[in-house]
N, C-alpha and C positions, 0 to 999 in steps of 0.2 A: 418576557414570558417564555418558558420553555416550549419546544415544538416537537410534534410528531411529523414524520415525513410519509407521504404516500405518493403513488405514481399514477398519473393519468396520461392519456394519449398526448396531451399538450405539454407534459413534462412533470417536474416535481411540484407538489403542493404541500404547503406547511399547514398543519392543524395544531391548535392550541391544546395544552394540557398535559404533556408528557414530562416526566422527570428526566433530566439529562445527566449523563456521566460527566465527570470533571474534565476529562480530556477527549480529544478527537478519536473517532473510530478509524482503525487502519484497514483499508481495502487494497488488496494486492490483485492486480489483473495480470494473468499470464496470457500473452498475446503474441502475434507474429504478423509481419507485413506479408508473408506468403500464405496466410490463411484466409480463404474467402468468407469464412463465417465470423471473422473478427471485427470488421469495421463497425457493426452496430455496438459491440462491446466497447470499442475504442471511443465511440461517440458518447456512450453512457458514462464512461469515466470522465470525459470532458465536461459533462453536465454537473458533476459533483466535485471537480478538481479544485474549485475556488472556495468551497465551503469551509468555514472555520472549524466546524465540528467533524470534519472528515479529513483523513490523510489518504488520498487516492494515489496509488503508485502503479505505473505500467512497467512490468518486467517482460521484456521481449526475449523469447526463447529461440534457440537455434535449430530445432529439429525439423522445421519446415524448409530450411534453406536449400535442401536438395531438389526441390520441385521446380526450380527455375529462377528463383529470386532470393538473393542473400539479404536478409534483414540487417540493415546497417546499425540497428540498435541492439541486436541480439548479443547475448552473453551466455556462455556455457554455464556460468555459475547460477544464472536464473533458472536454467533447466534443472540443475542439481537441486536448487531450493524447492522447485515444484515437485520433483521426484521424492524428496524427503517428506514433504507434506503428504503426498499420496501414500507413502509407506507408513507413516504414523497413523493415517486414517484407515489402514488396513486395505488399501486399494492397490491394484496391480498396474493400472494404466494412468497416463496423463493425457491431457487434451487441451486444445485452445478453442474458444476463449474460456478460461476458468478464473473465477474470483475466489479468493480466500479472505474472509472477513474476520477480523479480530484474532487471526491466527488459528482459528478452529473450524469455521463454517465454510464449506465448499459448495459453490453453486456455479451453474452455467453462466458465463459472463454477460449474456443478453437478457437475463431474467430481471427486469427492472422492478417489478412488484415484489419479488422475493428479496431483492437487495434492499428495498425500502423497509420491509419487515425486519430484516436482520439489523439494519442500522438502528431502527427504533429499539430493538431488543438489547443491543449493546449499549445504546445511550441510556437506557433505563437502569443500568447497573453501574454503581460507582467504581472508578478505577482504584485499585489498591496502591498504585504508585503515582505520585504527582511529579511531573517532569517540567522543568523550566529551562529555557535556552536564552542565552544572551550573546550577541555578536560583538566582538572586540577586534575591529580591523579585519585581519585575515584569519581570525580564530573564532571558534564557537565554544562558549563555556557551557557545559552541561551540569545540571544539578538535579538529583532525584531523591525523593523521600518517600518511604513506604509507610503505610499505616500499621504494619506488623512485619515480623521477620518472614522471609520467603523460604520455606523449607526446601523447595525444589530449585532454588536459586534463579537468577535472572541474567540474561545477556543484554548488554547495552549496545545498540547498533546505530550507526549514523548512515543515512542515505542522502546522497545528492542527486538532483534530478533536473531535467530540462522542462520548464513549464509548458511550452508549446513547440511543435515542429510540424512541418508539412513536407510530405515526401511524394514524389511522382514515381509510381511503380511501373516499371517498363516490361517486366516479364512475370511469369508465374500466374497463379490463380487470380490475382488482382491487377493484371496487366492493363495499362491504360487509365488507371484510376489515380487521382490525386487525393491523398488521405491525410487527415489531420490527427495528430497524436498529442497527448497531454500527460504531463508529469512522468516523463520517460526517465526511468532510473538509469543513471550513468555510473554510479559507484555505490557499493554497499560494503561497509567495513564494520568489523566487530571492534568496539572500543574497549570493552572489558566485561568481566563477570562480577556479580554482586549478590550478597546474601540477604539484602534488604535491611541490614542494620545500619544505624547512623545515617549520614547524608552521603550519597555517592556524588563525587565531583570529578570532572575531567575536562580537559581542554583539547580541542582538535583543530588543526590547521585546515581551513577551507577557503578557497578563493573568494574574494570579496563579491558580494551581490549574488552568490550562488545559493539557490533555494535548498534547504536541507530539512530533513526530518530525523528525529531521534526516537527509536522504538525500544521499549523495555519489554522483553519477551521471555516467558518461561523456557529455560533450556535451549534458547536459540530459535526454536520453531514450535513452541507450544502456545498457549493463550497469551495474548497481549495484556500486559499489566499496566501500561501507561505509555503515552506518546505525546510529542509536541513537534511543531514545525516553525521554521523561520523562512519567510519568502524573500 
């Protein structure tokens, strides 16, 4: 039976009766080890990180590194991606913790009830692209089929991530804390572009046993059209 998600003080609760999308919903969390407001959002990502119907990704940014603690997972490209989302949404500032759901919805990363509502909204809409992945040794084979041509085109992206990590923060706003992180993005590559016709196929070399996700997204940073993951 398909499920709706809701949030209570005790955590996620499943409710019967919702129609589900074909593929998982992509949730990007922009976070930093140097941000005192981020640990609750990091914890929230951890609570949904193992769900089959969600691809939860933590992108650590570098713009808090100056306040006393350099985030060991930070990547300037994550900051660039967040700035692009902000610009496309007509906003002038970026912040942490921020979540971007389905490539379009921006929320404060600690808003669990709002996240639950957005997950249900995205799950209720069928994905226009079906993505399948198969691991062949140190390679991942990608296949994508669209239910119609994609006038705005799509970008195929492969993300590798670390499922769990624990870091002892020695300086900065979180000094003295031992924090857990989940689905930490370590590499984000563009595999190719696609117009939605025929079947898209590609093979990417990935170290064995490395968890990966493949995202099909309008124009690189527009709405997500389809996604899949391999743990």
